[in-house]
C-alpha positions, 0 to 999 in steps of 0.5 A: 493473493496468488498470481500467475508471475512470480519473481524471487526476491530474497525467496519472496514471490511478489504480490505485484511488480513495479514497472521499470523503464524499458527502450525506446528511441534516443530523445523521446519526449516526456509524457504529459501524463505521470503516475500521480493523475491516475485513478482506479474508482468504481463508476458506471458502465453506460452502453452507447446504444445507437448514440453516435456512429458505427466505427467500420473495420474490414473484420473483426480480427486484426484490423484497423479503422479508418481515421475517425474524428474525435469531435474537439481538439484533444491534447496529449503528448504535446500535440493537438489531436483531431483524429484516432484509428481504432484497432480491434485488439483493444487500443487506439492511436491518436491521429490519422496514421494506422497502427501496424503489426504486430497488434497484440503480445506474441504469447498469453504468457509474455510481454513481447511484441505487440504496440507497446514494444514497438517504438514506432508505435506512439500516441496509443491509448490501451483499454484492453490490448490482447488477441481480440475477435468479434463475436455475433453481435460485436460493434465498434462505435463512437459518440460526442456529447456535452456542450463545447468546451466540455464535450466528451467522446466515448469510443466503444468496442462492444461484445468482443472476445479474446482468442484461443489459445491458452483458454478463452477467458472472456465470452464477450466484454465491452469497454470504453475510451472517454476523451475529456474536451479541456481538461484532456482526461482519459478514462478506460470504462469496463462493463461486467463481461461474461466468462469464457468457456475455455480452461481459467488460465492467465493471459497478459493484456496490455492497459495504459497510455504510451506517448513517444516510448515505453520509459518511466517518462513516456508511459503510464501502464495498469497492472495486476496480478490475474487473480487480483481484483480489477479494483486493486489494480495499480499503475507503473511508469514505464513498461511492464517487468513483471505482471502486466495487466493479467486477466482471467475468467475467474476474475471478471471486472465489476461493471463500471470499473474505471482507470483514469489519467489526468494530465500533469498541471504546473503547480501540483504538490501531492502528499504521497503517503504517511508513516504513523502507527495505526495502534499504539500505546501511550508513547512518544512517536514520529510522524512523517510523510512523503511530498512529491512535485507531481507538476511541471514547474519547481516549487519553492517554501512548500508549507506541509501541515500536520493535524491530530484530531480525535482523542488526542490534539496536535499540530505542526508544520514544516517548509520544504524549501525547494522541490523540483518536477518529480522529486521527492521530500521525506518530511519529519514532524515534531515528536507527538505524544498521546495522552488519551486512549481513543481514536485519532484521525491524522492528516497531512495537508498541502496547499491548493494547487493544480491538482487538489485531489492529491493534497491530503492523506489520512491515517486512522490511529487507535491509542490504547493499553496493549497493541502495536501495529503499524498498518492502518486499522481502518483499512483492509488489505489493499495491496494484495498479499505476499509469501514465500515461493515453495519451489526453490530448493529444501528451505523453499517456501519458508521465512518470517516476515515481520514488523519492528516496534519499540516498546517504551517500557518492558512487556510481555507479548501474548499474541500476534494478529496477522491479516490472512489473504491469498485466496484458496492457494493459502488454504492448508498451508502451515503458519505460526507467529514469532517474537524476535529480539532487537537482533533477530534471535527467536524469542517464542513462537506459537503453535503450527496453525493450518490456514482454513478457507474461513480464515481468508480475508480475516485477521487471525489471533496466534496466541502464545502458550507462555507470553514472551517477555520483551525489554524496553526497546525495539523488537519484531513481531513476526508472521512465519510460513512453514515449508510447503510440498516440494513443487507446488505453487507459490502462495501469499498468506500475508495481507498487505496495505498499500504504502508507496514508497515503503518506509524503511526500518519497519517491515523486514524478512528473515529466516525461520531460525532468525537472524539479522532481519533484512529490511524489506522496504526497497521492494515496495510490498506495503505495509505488513498487517502484523500486530503485536499484542502485549500486556500493557506495560507494567513490569515487576519482579513483585506482584506484592511490590506492584500492588503496593504502589498507586501513581496519580494523576497519569498524565501529570502536570509534573506533580505526581503522587506515589501512594505506597501502602504495604511495601514492607520495605526495609527502609526507604524505597528508590524512585528513578525516572528515566526518559526516552533516551535512556537517561536517569533524569531524576531519583528520589526516595520514597516512604512506604505506607506513605503518599509521596510527592515527586515534583517533576515539573522541570521535565519536558513534555513526553514520556518517562518511566518510573521504577520504584525498587526495594532491594532486588524487587521492582516495578515499573510504570510508564508516565506521561508529562504534559503541561 
């Protein structure tokens, strides 16, 4: 996903920018809507036709309507409103006071001017705030439907167009604001639109709701890059600091695309995100979740429940003692060790409350022998893509994105799977995969690869000509972006999944030559879609010794059979058992050509490494104990 606004961060061009607080009048009242009541969903656009009444304006260019009745009382920003004023530039103001100029951004590429940046303009709903004008069939209309107590008022801009300069991107577009009685929900619904005849170019539109200001507590806006699909638009608290809701003729809304805003209830705990592995060999792991109080009242003794079902089962629960409005808590569950290959469904849940739509988060996990992945394998790229900028000097446009994984036993990395995104801007660029040790030193790389059109939107396998050996412990699976021609536009080849806040200690960047990786979590890029494919976890200096030993059952309740046949050992073999902390917890001698029984019943449930050695030769096996 390329986009028209770029901002360097460790030489990164970001896929999306988080909005931060802007300036407004002192002591602005907090808006009773927040990020956690928002939604971006597919829906249906239904033209009002002749329903309701036409809203008249002096003209179709930079004009306000008269004060128009909503049809019921609508509560917004602590005030009960019964009227609104429509502006032809794609927004309305609740109440009876008409908005004043400037009615839109100062130019197509700057988030300056316009009602979002005017302190005196308050209580605004902005479905598509651009410099708009009418067409031959433009009409503004309002209709109220439904029974008292559950009525819906729809306010419609029909067949409007953006103005020159910088290219006409919409020959016509229609959109609606829907206001819901009692629930006070706001929706923006869009038609499919018709592309304009001008050159394809981006324009910055203001989309969202504004209360008493444009700070993080007084406005909620919608943001996206201009080449990003409308379905991937996200929400920010406060005014834009990077992308606005950028639009262009090449990326039109899908018919029925709906952005929704719900008021914050008094009691609302939200499961914001979950931190788990999407693919993992059998090994101990810790699952975490982030809980936020998105209501207006403090929460106490909040139970948070983890349930793993499918190929493996596990359950745990924790209590969050107190959580103030707006506060977050990271909950760490007890260690979970899968014992069987297959697909796990991981779910974190909080009890029913004032907004049940955010009470659960799910994650799909594949347990198998070879592959490590932090990203959820059941989900495609949901946060666009990211890359290094290509126009910042000699080493510009280069670097490594990496994911840190932990191997319970020595392994060899045979390949790296990477999700490639970024559209046509990524095609023709050179990339490759790397493995780094726990200090960031390069251990191996794949040959250069030039991205093809057919690669976009797929997971590409980069295979090492010589598999890379890694010891037990931490390592990095990396995706390297080689230099692009000087002066070329930024490109964004690495696919991302939404994870906000992004977990720490997992996603990193470093230079092409390696070096201490820098944690990328603070930049909220989300999950890097980079997987490490390994040999399955058995290591040996002697293949003959490796073949000579059979271990069963695995998983075990504690009594383990080690059948040794043809090891040709001079004397007894030695076995040592090591836990995941690196501590040796059991040693014993083994006989060759004999079925040896090792009693580990005094050990706790979990993952262990068994190393069988004779002289300088050894083999290592993973063992899971579950009782």
